[in-house]
C-alpha positions in Angstrom: -46.1 -35.0 -45.7 -48.7 -32.8 -44.0 -50.7 -30.0 -44.8 -51.9 -27.8 -41.7 -55.0 -26.3 -42.1 -55.8 -22.6 -42.3 -56.5 -20.9 -38.9 -60.4 -20.2 -38.3 -60.7 -16.4 -38.4 -61.2 -15.2 -34.4 -65.0 -14.6 -33.7 -63.2 -13.8 -29.6 -61.2 -10.3 -29.4 -58.3 -12.1 -27.2 -55.3 -11.6 -28.4 -52.1 -13.9 -28.0 -48.2 -12.4 -27.7 -47.8 -13.0 -31.2 -51.0 -10.8 -32.3 -49.6 -8.0 -29.7 -46.1 -8.1 -31.7 -48.2 -7.8 -35.0 -49.7 -4.8 -33.5 -46.7 -3.0 -32.3 -45.3 -3.4 -35.5 -47.4 -1.9 -37.7 -48.4 1.0 -35.1 -45.1 1.7 -35.1 -44.5 1.4 -38.8 -48.1 3.9 -39.0 -46.5 6.6 -36.8 -42.9 6.6 -37.7 -44.5 7.1 -41.4 -45.7 10.3 -40.4 -43.6 11.9 -38.3 -42.4 14.2 -40.4 -46.2 16.0 -40.6 -45.7 17.0 -36.7 -44.3 20.7 -37.7 -46.4 21.1 -40.8 -48.6 24.1 -40.5 -52.3 25.0 -41.6 -52.9 24.5 -45.9 -55.5 25.1 -48.1 -59.3 23.9 -46.4 -57.6 23.9 -42.4 -57.5 27.6 -42.9 -60.9 27.9 -43.3 -61.9 25.1 -41.3 -59.8 25.5 -38.3 -58.1 29.3 -38.3 -61.6 30.9 -39.5 -64.1 28.9 -38.1 -65.6 30.5 -35.0 -66.9 27.4 -33.6 -63.2 26.1 -33.0 -61.8 29.1 -32.2 -64.0 29.8 -29.4 -65.7 32.7 -31.1 -69.2 31.0 -31.3 -70.8 29.6 -28.5 -70.7 25.5 -28.2 -74.1 25.0 -29.2 -73.3 26.4 -32.5 -71.8 23.0 -33.2 -75.4 21.5 -33.7 -76.3 24.4 -36.1 -73.2 25.1 -38.0 -71.4 22.6 -40.8 -68.3 21.5 -40.8 -66.3 25.2 -42.3 -69.0 27.3 -39.5 -71.6 28.4 -41.7 -74.6 27.9 -40.4 -76.9 25.3 -42.6 -79.9 27.0 -42.8 -77.6 29.0 -44.7 -77.7 28.8 -48.5 -73.9 28.5 -49.2 -73.9 25.6 -46.5 -72.3 22.3 -47.7 -74.6 20.6 -45.6 -71.7 18.6 -44.6 -73.0 18.5 -40.7 -69.6 16.5 -38.3 -69.8 18.2 -35.1 -67.9 15.5 -32.9 -65.2 16.4 -35.8 -65.4 20.5 -34.5 -65.8 19.4 -31.3 -62.2 17.5 -31.3 -60.8 20.9 -33.4 -62.2 22.9 -30.4 -60.6 20.5 -27.7 -57.1 21.0 -29.9 -57.5 24.8 -29.3 -58.2 25.0 -25.8 -55.4 22.7 -25.1 -52.9 24.5 -27.1 -54.2 27.3 -29.5 -53.7 27.8 -32.9 -50.5 25.9 -32.6 -50.7 23.2 -35.7 -48.4 20.5 -33.7 -50.8 19.6 -31.7 -53.4 18.7 -34.5 -51.5 16.9 -36.3 -50.0 14.4 -33.4 -53.9 13.8 -32.8 -54.5 12.7 -36.3 -51.4 10.9 -36.2 -52.5 9.0 -33.1 -55.8 8.5 -35.3 -54.4 6.5 -37.8 -51.8 4.6 -35.6 -55.7 3.6 -34.1 -57.1 2.6 -37.1 -54.1 0.9 -38.2 -54.5 -1.4 -34.8 -58.2 -2.2 -35.1 -57.3 -2.7 -39.2 -55.8 -5.8 -37.6 -58.3 -7.0 -35.7 -60.7 -6.5 -38.1 -58.4 -8.9 -40.3 -58.2 -11.3 -37.4 -62.3 -11.8 -37.2 -62.5 -12.5 -41.3 -58.8 -13.5 -42.6 -57.8 -17.3 -42.3 -54.2 -16.9 -41.7 -52.2 -14.5 -39.4 -49.9 -13.4 -41.9 -52.3 -12.1 -44.4 -53.6 -9.6 -41.0 -49.9 -9.0 -40.4 -49.9 -7.8 -44.5 -52.8 -6.2 -44.0 -52.2 -4.1 -41.3 -49.1 -2.9 -42.8 -50.2 -1.8 -46.1 -53.3 0.2 -44.5 -50.0 2.1 -42.2 -48.3 2.9 -45.0 -50.7 3.7 -48.1 -49.6 6.9 -49.4 -53.3 7.4 -50.3 -53.8 8.6 -47.2 -51.7 11.4 -46.8 -54.4 13.4 -47.6 -56.6 12.2 -44.3 -53.8 12.0 -42.2 -51.8 15.3 -43.3 -54.2 17.6 -43.9 -56.3 18.4 -40.8 -59.0 18.7 -42.4 -58.7 15.0 -42.9 -59.6 14.3 -39.3 -63.4 14.2 -40.1 -62.5 10.9 -42.4 -60.0 9.4 -39.7 -62.5 9.6 -36.8 -65.2 8.1 -38.7 -62.8 5.2 -39.5 -62.1 4.6 -35.9 -65.5 4.8 -34.8 -66.9 2.6 -37.8 -64.1 -0.4 -37.2 -65.3 -0.2 -33.9 -68.4 0.1 -33.8 -68.1 -3.5 -36.5 -66.2 -5.4 -33.5 -68.6 -4.5 -31.3 -71.2 -6.2 -33.5 -68.8 -9.6 -33.6 -68.2 -9.5 -29.8 -72.7 -9.2 -29.7 -73.0 -12.1 -32.9 -71.4 -14.0 -30.0 -73.9 -14.2 -27.3 -76.2 -11.5 -27.9 -75.7 -9.1 -25.2 -77.7 -6.4 -25.1 -74.4 -3.7 -23.7 -72.7 -4.6 -27.0 -75.3 -3.9 -29.4 -76.0 -0.5 -27.7 -72.3 0.1 -28.2 -72.5 -0.6 -31.7 -75.2 1.5 -32.3 -73.6 4.2 -30.4 -70.4 4.0 -32.4 -72.3 4.0 -35.8 -73.8 6.9 -34.5 -70.4 8.5 -33.6 -69.0 7.8 -36.7 -71.7 9.3 -38.5 -71.2 12.4 -36.6 -67.5 12.6 -37.9 -68.7 12.0 -41.2 -71.4 11.0 -43.3 -70.2 8.4 -45.7 -70.4 6.7 -42.4 -74.1 6.0 -42.1 -73.5 2.7 -43.7 -72.1 1.1 -40.3 -74.6 -0.6 -39.5 -75.4 -1.6 -42.8 -72.1 -3.5 -43.0 -72.5 -5.5 -39.7 -76.3 -6.2 -40.2 -74.6 -7.7 -43.1 -71.7 -9.0 -41.4 -74.2 -11.0 -39.6 -76.8 -12.0 -42.2 -73.2 -13.7 -43.7 -72.3 -16.0 -40.4 -76.2 -17.2 -40.7 -75.8 -18.3 -44.2 -72.6 -20.0 -43.5 -74.1 -22.1 -40.7 -77.5 -22.6 -42.6 -79.7 -21.7 -39.6 -81.2 -18.6 -37.7 -83.1 -17.4 -34.8 -84.8 -15.3 -32.9 -82.0 -13.4 -31.1 -80.1 -12.9 -34.9 -83.7 -11.7 -35.8 -84.1 -9.2 -33.2 -80.3 -7.7 -33.7 -81.0 -7.3 -37.2 -84.2 -5.4 -36.7 -82.4 -2.9 -34.2 -80.4 -2.7 -36.7 -81.9 -2.1 -39.4 -84.8 0.4 -37.5 -81.7 2.7 -36.2 -80.8 2.6 -39.8 -83.3 3.7 -41.4 -84.1 6.5 -38.6 -80.3 7.7 -38.7 -81.3 8.2 -42.8 -84.5 10.0 -42.0 -82.6 12.1 -39.4 -79.6 12.9 -41.9 -82.2 13.5 -45.0 -85.2 15.0 -43.4 -84.6 17.0 -40.1 -81.3 18.3 -40.7 -80.8 20.7 -43.8 -79.8 20.3 -46.9 -77.5 22.5 -49.6 -80.0 24.9 -51.3 -77.5 26.1 -53.6 -76.0 23.4 -56.2 -72.5 22.3 -56.2 -70.4 25.0 -58.7 -69.3 23.9 -61.9 -65.5 23.9 -61.0 -66.5 21.0 -58.1 -67.8 18.8 -60.0 -68.2 19.7 -63.6 -69.7 16.4 -64.6 -73.4 17.0 -62.1 -73.7 20.1 -64.7 -73.1 18.0 -68.3 -76.7 18.4 -69.9 -75.6 15.0 -71.6 -77.3 12.1 -69.5 -74.6 9.3 -71.1 -71.9 11.8 -70.4 -72.7 11.8 -66.8 -73.4 8.0 -66.4 -70.3 6.8 -68.1 -68.1 9.3 -66.6 -69.7 8.1 -63.1 -69.5 4.7 -63.6 -65.4 5.3 -64.8 -65.1 7.2 -61.4 -65.1 3.9 -59.5 -62.4 2.8 -61.8 -60.4 6.1 -61.2 -60.2 5.9 -57.3 -59.1 2.1 -57.2 -56.7 3.2 -59.4 -55.0 5.6 -56.6 -55.1 2.2 -54.3 -52.9 0.1 -56.6 -50.6 3.0 -58.4 -51.2 5.8 -55.6 -48.1 7.6 -57.8 -50.5 10.8 -59.6 -51.6 12.5 -55.9 -53.7 16.1 -55.8 -55.3 17.8 -53.3 -58.1 18.8 -55.6 -59.7 16.1 -58.1 -62.4 18.9 -59.7 -62.9 20.8 -62.9 -60.9 19.0 -65.6 -59.0 16.8 -63.7 -60.7 13.7 -64.8 -61.6 14.2 -68.2 -65.6 13.6 -69.2 -66.3 10.6 -71.0 -68.4 11.6 -74.2 -68.1 8.9 -76.0 -68.8 4.9 -76.1 -65.5 4.3 -77.9 -63.4 6.7 -74.9 -61.3 3.3 -74.1 -61.7 4.3 -70.3 -65.6 2.3 -70.8 -63.4 -0.8 -71.4 -61.7 -0.2 -67.8 -65.2 0.4 -66.1 -66.8 -3.2 -68.2 -63.6 -5.4 -67.1 -63.9 -3.6 -62.8 -67.7 -4.3 -62.6 -67.7 -7.6 -64.5 -64.6 -9.0 -62.2 -66.4 -7.7 -59.5 -69.2 -9.6 -60.5 -67.2 -12.4 -61.1 -65.9 -12.6 -58.1 -68.9 -12.3 -55.9 -70.2 -15.2 -57.3 -67.3 -17.2 -57.4 -66.9 -16.5 -53.6 -70.8 -17.2 -52.9 -70.5 -20.2 -53.9 -73.1 -20.5 -56.2 -71.9 -22.5 -59.0 -71.1 -24.6 -56.5 -74.0 -25.2 -55.0 -75.9 -25.2 -58.9 -74.0 -28.1 -60.2 -73.9 -30.4 -57.6 -76.0 -31.4 -53.8 -74.3 -30.5 -50.2 -74.3 -34.4 -48.1 -72.9 -32.2 -45.3 -76.3 -32.0 -43.9 -77.6 -35.2 -45.1 -74.0 -37.0 -43.2 -75.1 -35.1 -39.7 -78.7 -37.3 -39.6 -76.7 -40.5 -41.3 -73.6 -41.1 -39.6 -75.9 -41.3 -35.7 -77.6 -43.9 -37.5 -74.2 -45.4 -39.1 -72.4 -45.4 -36.0 -75.6 -48.5 -34.7 -75.3 -49.7 -37.8 -71.3 -50.6 -37.2 -70.6 -48.6 -39.9 -68.0 -46.2 -40.2 -69.2 -44.0 -43.5 -72.3 -42.6 -45.4 -70.2 -43.5 -48.8 -72.7 -46.0 -49.6 -75.6 -47.0 -47.5 -79.1 -47.8 -48.0 -78.8 -48.1 -52.2 -77.7 -44.1 -52.0 -74.5 -42.7 -52.9 -73.2 -39.9 -51.2 -69.7 -37.4 -52.3 -69.3 -36.1 -48.5 -66.8 -39.0 -47.1 -68.0 -38.0 -43.8 -66.2 -40.6 -41.1 -66.6 -41.9 -37.7 -63.0 -42.3 -37.0 -61.1 -39.4 -35.8 -59.7 -37.3 -38.7 -56.4 -38.2 -40.1 -53.6 -35.0 -40.5 -54.6 -35.1 -44.1 -56.9 -32.6 -45.5 -60.5 -34.0 -45.5 -63.1 -32.5 -47.8 -64.4 -31.2 -45.1 -62.3 -29.3 -44.1 -61.3 -27.6 -47.6 -65.0 -27.0 -47.4 -64.6 -24.8 -44.1 -61.4 -23.2 -46.1 -63.6 -22.5 -48.8 -66.7 -20.8 -46.8 -64.1 -18.7 -44.8 -62.8 -17.5 -47.8 -66.1 -16.3 -49.4 -67.0 -15.0 -46.1 -63.7 -12.6 -46.0 -64.0 -12.0 -49.7 -67.4 -10.7 -49.4 -66.4 -8.6 -46.2 -63.5 -7.5 -47.9 -65.6 -6.0 -50.9 -68.2 -4.7 -48.4 -65.6 -2.9 -46.5 -64.2 -1.6 -49.6 -67.8 -0.8 -51.1 -70.3 0.3 -49.3 -68.4 3.5 -47.5 -67.4 4.9 -50.8 -71.7 4.5 -52.1 -72.3 7.7 -50.6 -69.2 9.4 -51.9 -69.3 8.0 -55.5 -71.7 10.5 -57.4 -73.8 7.5 -58.2 -76.7 7.3 -55.7 -76.5 11.4 -55.2 -74.3 14.1 -56.6 -71.8 15.3 -54.2 -69.6 18.5 -54.3 -66.3 16.9 -55.5 -65.4 14.3 -58.5 -62.5 12.4 -56.7 -61.0 12.9 -52.9 -58.1 11.0 -51.7 -59.2 11.6 -48.2 -62.6 9.8 -49.1 -60.7 6.6 -49.9 -59.5 6.4 -46.2 -62.5 4.0 -44.8 -62.7 1.8 -48.5 -58.9 1.7 -48.4 -59.9 -1.0 -45.2 -61.5 -3.3 -47.5 -58.7 -3.0 -50.2 -56.2 -4.0 -47.2 -58.2 -7.1 -46.2 -58.6 -8.4 -49.3 -55.1 -8.0 -50.1 -54.2 -9.6 -47.1 -57.0 -12.6 -48.3 -54.8 -12.9 -51.1 -51.4 -12.6 -49.6 -52.1 -14.8 -47.1 -53.6 -17.8 -49.9 -50.3 -17.3 -51.6 -48.4 -18.0 -48.5 -50.7 -21.5 -47.9 -50.4 -22.0 -51.3 -46.0 -21.7 -50.8 -46.1 -23.8 -47.9 -44.0 -26.7 -49.0 -41.8 -23.8 -50.6 -39.2 -22.1 -48.7 -37.9 -20.2 -51.6 -41.3 -19.1 -52.5 -42.6 -18.1 -49.0 -39.3 -16.0 -49.4 -39.9 -15.1 -52.6 -43.3 -13.5 -50.9 -41.5 -11.9 -48.3 -39.6 -9.9 -50.0 -42.0 -8.7 -52.5 -44.1 -7.4 -49.2 -41.3 -6.0 -48.6 -40.3 -4.2 -51.6 -44.3 -3.1 -51.6 -44.3 -1.6 -48.0 -40.6 0.0 -49.0 -41.7 1.5 -52.2 -45.3 2.5 -50.3 -43.2 3.7 -47.8 -41.3 5.9 -49.7 -44.1 7.8 -51.7 -46.0 8.1 -48.0 -43.0 10.4 -46.5 -42.1 12.2 -49.7 -46.5 12.9 -50.4 -46.4 14.3 -46.6 -43.4 16.7 -47.6 -45.7 18.5 -50.0 -48.9 18.3 -47.7 -46.2 21.0 -45.2 -47.0 24.0 -46.6 -49.0 25.2 -49.6 -46.6 26.3 -51.9 -45.3 22.7 -52.6 -48.8 21.4 -52.7 -49.6 23.3 -55.4 -47.0 22.7 -57.2 -46.9 18.7 -56.4 -50.9 19.1 -58.4 -49.8 21.2 -61.7 -49.6 18.2 -63.8 -53.1 17.2 -62.5 -55.5 19.9 -62.0 -52.9 22.5 -63.9 -56.0 25.6 -63.1 -56.8 24.7 -60.0 -53.2 24.5 -58.9 -52.1 27.2 -61.0 -54.8 29.8 -59.4 -54.0 28.8 -55.9 -50.1 28.9 -56.7 -50.2 32.2 -57.8 -52.3 33.2 -54.5 -49.7 32.0 -52.0 -46.7 33.7 -54.0 -49.0 37.0 -54.1 -48.8 37.0 -50.4 -45.2 36.6 -50.4 -44.5 39.3 -52.1 -43.2 37.4 -54.8 -45.6 39.5 -57.7 -44.0 38.3 -61.3 -43.9 34.6 -60.4 -47.8 35.5 -59.1 -48.6 37.1 -62.4 -46.8 33.9 -64.5 -48.9 31.6 -62.6 -52.5 33.1 -62.8 -51.9 33.7 -66.3 -51.1 30.2 -67.2 -54.4 29.3 -65.1 -56.6 31.3 -66.6 -55.1 30.1 -69.9 -55.9 26.8 -68.8 -59.4 27.6 -67.9 -60.6 31.9 -68.6 -63.5 31.7 -66.7 -61.9 31.7 -63.5 -63.3 34.5 -61.2 -60.3 33.5 -58.0 -57.7 33.4 -60.9 -58.7 37.0 -62.7 -59.6 38.7 -58.7 -56.0 36.8 -58.0 -54.3 38.6 -60.7 -56.0 42.1 -60.1 -54.8 41.3 -56.3 -51.1 41.5 -57.8 -51.4 44.4 -60.0 -53.3 46.3 -57.0 -50.2 45.4 -54.8 -47.7 46.6 -57.2 -49.7 50.0 -57.2 -50.9 49.1 -61.0 -54.3 50.2 -60.5 -55.2 50.7 -64.0 -53.9 47.3 -64.2 -56.4 45.8 -61.2 -59.7 47.6 -62.1 -60.2 45.2 -65.2 -58.9 42.2 -63.4 -61.7 43.2 -60.7 -64.5 43.3 -63.5 -63.8 40.3 -64.9 -64.4 38.6 -61.7 -67.2 40.2 -60.8 -68.6 39.1 -64.3 -68.5 35.7 -63.4 -69.3 35.9 -60.0 -71.3 38.8 -59.5 -71.9 37.8 -55.6 -68.1 38.5 -55.0 -68.2 40.8 -52.5 -64.2 40.9 -52.0 -64.1 42.2 -55.3 -66.4 45.2 -55.3 -64.2 45.9 -52.0 -60.8 45.8 -54.2 -62.5 47.4 -57.5 -63.7 50.6 -55.3 -60.6 50.7 -53.6 -58.6 50.7 -56.8 -60.9 53.4 -57.9 -60.1 55.7 -55.3 -56.8 55.5 -55.6 -56.9 55.8 -59.6 -58.4 59.6 -58.1 -60.6 60.7 -60.5 -63.3 58.0 -59.8 -65.0 58.6 -56.3 -68.4 58.6 -57.3 -67.9 55.0 -59.3 -66.4 54.0 -56.1 -69.1 54.7 -53.8 -71.7 53.2 -56.3 -69.5 50.0 -56.5 -68.9 49.6 -52.7 -72.5 50.6 -52.4 -73.6 47.5 -54.0 -70.5 45.5 -52.5 -72.3 46.4 -48.9 -75.5 45.4 -49.6 -74.3 41.7 -51.5 -76.5 39.0 -49.8 -74.4 36.3 -50.8 -76.8 34.1 -52.2 -75.1 30.5 -52.9 -71.3 31.8 -51.4 -69.4 28.8 -50.0 -67.2 31.1 -47.1 -70.0 33.0 -45.4 -67.7 34.9 -42.9 -65.1 35.9 -45.6 -68.2 37.3 -47.7 -69.2 38.6 -44.6 -66.3 40.4 -43.7 -65.7 41.9 -46.9 -69.5 44.0 -46.6 -68.4 45.2 -43.4 -65.3 46.3 -44.9 -67.0 47.7 -48.0 -69.8 49.7 -45.5 -66.4 51.2 -43.7 -64.7 52.3 -46.7 -68.0 54.0 -47.7 -68.6 55.8 -44.4 -64.6 57.2 -44.9 -65.3 58.7 -48.7 -68.2 60.2 -47.2 -67.1 61.5 -44.3 -64.5 62.8 -46.7 -66.6 64.6 -48.8 -68.3 66.4 -46.2 -71.4 64.3 -46.6 -71.8 63.5 -42.9 -75.5 62.7 -43.0 -74.7 60.0 -45.5 -71.7 58.6 -43.7 -73.9 58.2 -40.5 -77.1 56.6 -42.4 -74.3 54.2 -44.1 -73.3 53.1 -40.9 -76.6 52.8 -39.3 -77.7 50.1 -42.0 -74.4 48.3 -41.6 -75.1 47.6 -38.1 -78.6 46.4 -39.0 -78.0 44.7 -42.1 -74.7 42.6 -40.5 -76.0 40.4 -38.4 -73.0 37.9 -38.2 -70.4 40.0 -37.2 -68.2 39.6 -34.4 -68.2 41.8 -31.7 -64.9 43.7 -32.6 -66.4 44.7 -36.0 -69.8 45.6 -34.4 -67.5 47.6 -31.8 -65.6 49.6 -34.4 -68.7 50.3 -36.3 -70.4 52.2 -32.9 -67.1 53.9 -32.6 -67.2 55.6 -35.8 -70.5 56.2 -35.8 -69.7 58.2 -32.5 -66.8 60.2 -34.5 -69.2 61.5 -37.2 -71.8 62.4 -35.1 -69.4 64.3 -32.6 -68.6 66.2 -36.0 -71.6 67.1 -36.6 -72.0 67.6 -32.4 -74.8 65.5 -31.6 -73.1 65.0 -28.0 -75.4 62.9 -26.0 -76.4 60.4 -29.8 -72.7 59.9 -30.1 -71.5 59.7 -26.4 -74.3 56.4 -26.8 -72.9 54.7 -29.2 -69.1 54.7 -27.6 -70.5 53.8 -24.8 -71.7 50.6 -26.5 -69.1 50.3 -28.2 -66.8 50.1 -24.9 -69.9 46.9 -23.8 -68.9 45.2 -26.7 -64.9 45.8 -26.2 -64.3 46.5 -22.3 -60.9 45.4 -22.8 -59.9 47.2 -26.0 -57.8 50.5 -25.5 -58.9 51.9 -29.0 -62.2 52.4 -27.7 -61.4 54.0 -24.7 -59.3 56.3 -26.8 -62.7 56.9 -29.5 -64.4 58.1 -26.7 -61.6 60.6 -25.3 -61.7 61.8 -28.5 -65.2 61.7 -28.8 -65.2 64.3 -25.6 -62.6 66.2 -26.4 -64.4 67.7 -29.8 -66.9 68.9 -26.8 -64.6 72.0 -25.5 -66.5 71.8 -22.1 -65.4 68.1 -21.1 -61.5 68.3 -21.9 -61.0 66.8 -18.2 -63.2 64.4 -18.9 -61.7 63.2 -22.0 -57.7 63.4 -20.8 -59.0 61.1 -18.4 -60.6 58.1 -21.2 -57.0 58.5 -22.7 -55.2 57.6 -19.6 -57.2 55.1 -19.0 -56.6 53.4 -22.1 -52.6 53.8 -21.9 -53.2 51.8 -18.4 -54.9 48.8 -20.1 -53.1 49.0 -22.8 -49.9 50.1 -22.1 -47.9 48.6 -25.3 -50.4 49.7 -27.7 -48.7 52.4 -30.3 -52.1 54.3 -31.5 -53.2 54.4 -28.0 -50.1 57.0 -27.2 -50.1 58.5 -30.6 -53.6 59.4 -29.9 -53.1 61.3 -26.3 -50.2 63.3 -28.4 -52.7 64.6 -30.8 -55.0 65.3 -27.9 -52.0 67.3 -26.1 -50.8 69.0 -28.7 -54.3 70.5 -29.3 -54.0 71.8 -25.5 -50.5 72.8 -26.5 -48.7 71.0 -24.4 -45.7 70.1 -26.9 -42.9 68.8 -24.7 -45.7 66.1 -23.1 -46.9 65.1 -26.5 -43.2 64.8 -27.9 -42.5 61.8 -25.0 -46.0 60.0 -26.2 -44.8 60.3 -29.6 -41.4 59.2 -29.3 -42.0 56.0 -27.1 -45.5 55.2 -29.9 -42.4 55.0 -32.4 -40.5 52.6 -30.5 -43.6 50.6 -29.9 -44.1 50.3 -33.5 -40.4 51.5 -35.6 -41.6 50.6 -39.0 -44.6 52.7 -38.9 -44.2 55.5 -41.2 -46.6 57.2 -39.6 -45.7 57.5 -36.7 -42.1 57.7 -37.2 -43.7 61.4 -39.5 -45.5 62.2 -36.3 -42.0 62.6 -34.2 -40.2 64.7 -36.7 -42.9 67.1 -36.7 -43.6 67.0 -33.2 -39.5 67.9 -32.8 -40.6 70.7 -35.9 -42.4 72.3 -33.3 -40.5 72.3 -30.7 -37.6 74.4 -33.4 -35.5 70.4 -32.7 -34.6 71.1 -36.5 -31.7 68.8 -36.7 -33.0 66.2 -34.7 -36.7 66.1 -37.2 -34.9 65.6 -40.0 -32.9 62.8 -38.8 -36.6 61.4 -37.8 -37.9 62.9 -40.8 -34.8 60.5 -43.3 -36.2 57.6 -41.4 -39.4 58.2 -42.6 -38.4 58.2 -46.5 -36.6 54.8 -46.0 -39.8 53.5 -44.6 -42.2 54.7 -47.7 -39.5 55.8 -50.4 -42.3 55.4 -52.9 -44.5 58.4 -51.1 -44.2 61.6 -52.5 -45.3 63.7 -49.4 -42.2 61.7 -47.3 -40.0 63.5 -49.6 -41.8 66.9 -49.6 -41.8 66.5 -45.8 -38.4 66.1 -45.4 -37.5 68.8 -48.3 -39.8 71.4 -46.6 -37.8 71.1 -43.0 -33.9 70.7 -45.6 -35.3 74.1 -46.8 -35.8 75.2 -42.8 -32.3 74.5 -42.1 -30.9 76.8 -45.3 -30.1 73.4 -47.2 -31.7 74.8 -50.6 -29.9 72.2 -53.2 -30.8 69.0 -51.1 -34.3 70.7 -50.7 -35.2 71.0 -54.7 -33.9 67.7 -54.9 -36.3 66.1 -52.5 -39.3 68.3 -54.3 -38.2 67.3 -57.5 -38.3 63.4 -56.5 -41.5 64.4 -54.6 -42.8 65.3 -58.2 -41.8 62.6 -60.2 -43.8 60.3 -57.8 -46.8 62.4 -57.5 -46.3 64.8 -61.0 -49.4 67.3 -59.1 -47.8 67.5 -55.5 -49.2 70.6 -54.2 -47.3 70.7 -51.4 -43.5 70.4 -54.0 -44.9 72.7 -56.6 -45.8 75.6 -54.2 -42.5 75.1 -52.7 -40.7 75.0 -54.9 -42.0 78.1 -56.7 -41.5 80.0 -53.8 -37.7 79.2 -54.3 -38.0 80.5 -57.9 -37.1 76.8 -58.9 -40.8 75.6 -59.9 -39.9 72.4 -62.6 -42.2 72.2 -65.3 -44.0 68.8 -64.3 -44.7 68.3 -68.1 -41.3 67.9 -69.1 
């Protein structure tokens, strides 16, 4: 029986027809499995990394890509993650320029990158694995593995996808360089490795992997040369420079990650930290071996800490590291070299001498016994010890490189070298999974070779592979559905990380108006983890949206107590206190505190600054309503100095508000100056022209000029309802009621669900004594805000004017039920001698 020898891994990148067929099949599998992600939306971290990132949406200049982190926060900011990935953010920006904020384009790029990565895994496998079937098995497993869903379906996973592509290209380029040591391929290797690093930090090991591959090649061939040493020296120097620049020149996070993100890193006991972090690689390997329980977040207590030596997971850790060392020991050939002498080099010297002496073997020559069995004659088809040795050498290299692909990219994120901002993350496994798939391919190819004589055995292997790929493929497609929307994503993780999943689910349900479900989810989250500031805040928002301000206030207070830098909690607490009616002084104090928060260590700087900006605006409104105009001016001037990171629209609004208040103080020159500053910041915004017109209208000597600005606003924004509304206000002040009515009707048509605009149409009709039409508009306003006391009071007033006393009384009584102290309803009822005792 002839036993074919194993295929020698190819150093060349030339492809055969069979190779192209395998590449096409695996790439098609990768594309088909992720087709159902193309109509997914922006979920979870995508919102902050893309929707709220000025570096992506073009709000910030392109140069900010080099100064900001992945989330758009300046690297020098105390709340920055320190994740500097400018190439990945640049790809998002190109997506935005091509298709705006339509999610499909972003998802299509992610799927395409996964297909390219699958293609490259097969090319890498050709350079390492001894059998073609093993290469295809590795590529197919990489295409279908469910652990990749977060990286491919979650848009922020593009950092991992792009880093993986550049990482593998760098390796392949260096393999080409190893053939002839040309400079071009070496330079390309370095460029690709640095590009991978600019996509994600874990790719910093690319040059280390290339150097290791070169060293193994030298060990296998037992020779070295100056060109190899030169290449390794250049790789080492470049790697050291990259590490130095990344760690020393670029700012690192100045604030420790929160306890919720990585609780083990904050553990005081050294042994708990050590045992838990030693177990984490085992937990990650379990996700690769059995990707059944997947989660968008593995923080908090999703991976319980190991606090004792008797924890059963320590056995898994010992078994994992023991197995890893055993594989490395066996594959390195150290046992073989320690037990017997390798006579292949002796044969290389002796055989030429034997040829002259007429012998054909060095088995017994000059009294020496040689075990290499080298023959001068042509080798037969039977496998010889030398071919077996070559096969073992190939397996050794493939095993070692597979483990290197698995371990090296994972080390920077393992918490073993330094602490990172997470315990586990599935997308971090995307690049290390290349090594896992290569090892799987090596093992499958070995089994395939052993089953050479048995067609049945090979058929069973193919069935097993098909079953594995089928199960993985179905799990991948099912997991993709979880990532289509946030509600399903968070529900899918309740069994893995209950507090985080339930807290986020409550926020989503609240945004959808499902307040009862949201409150239940948030209370369950707090039952698991009572110290979650976000959950307390979101519970307060749920109460606030239901106008239950008395219940909202303590929730916001608890959120502030747990996270004193949460500016949005101060904003909502102040708003709730204002709504309660008799807490205005406390509300001013709370809003002032929130507006002046520096936000030390906050992660979402944009949201923090937005909350501060709104606090300043609310303060100015409160001061203005109380007639404290000078304090309102002072707080607005303070906001213009304090909020350095404001968008132009926000700065323009502050100038507009300041101009309005200054005009009330009759400081006409300064008011006009502020309005013109707003126009310079937002020359295309009709609201700025309207406000300038209102400012001029307050100066009775400039009414004609004011009207010209209102007309310019209408020309600039003819579909802006507020422009028509404010111009109508101006005309009514001039007692031009018929002109005002036409503008009121236009504004109401542009915003049919706006209560204020519908009420203003009714008021305009009442001024023209068109009471029947006015009644219709007041009734429409009531349908828009059925719980607003003033809406029912307005309807009652028009009914009273039309002589419909009974209906008017019902409206006034309904208004008093909604707001017992409603003054207008009480007064009108008193006039009708039907005063309602509100204490009943």
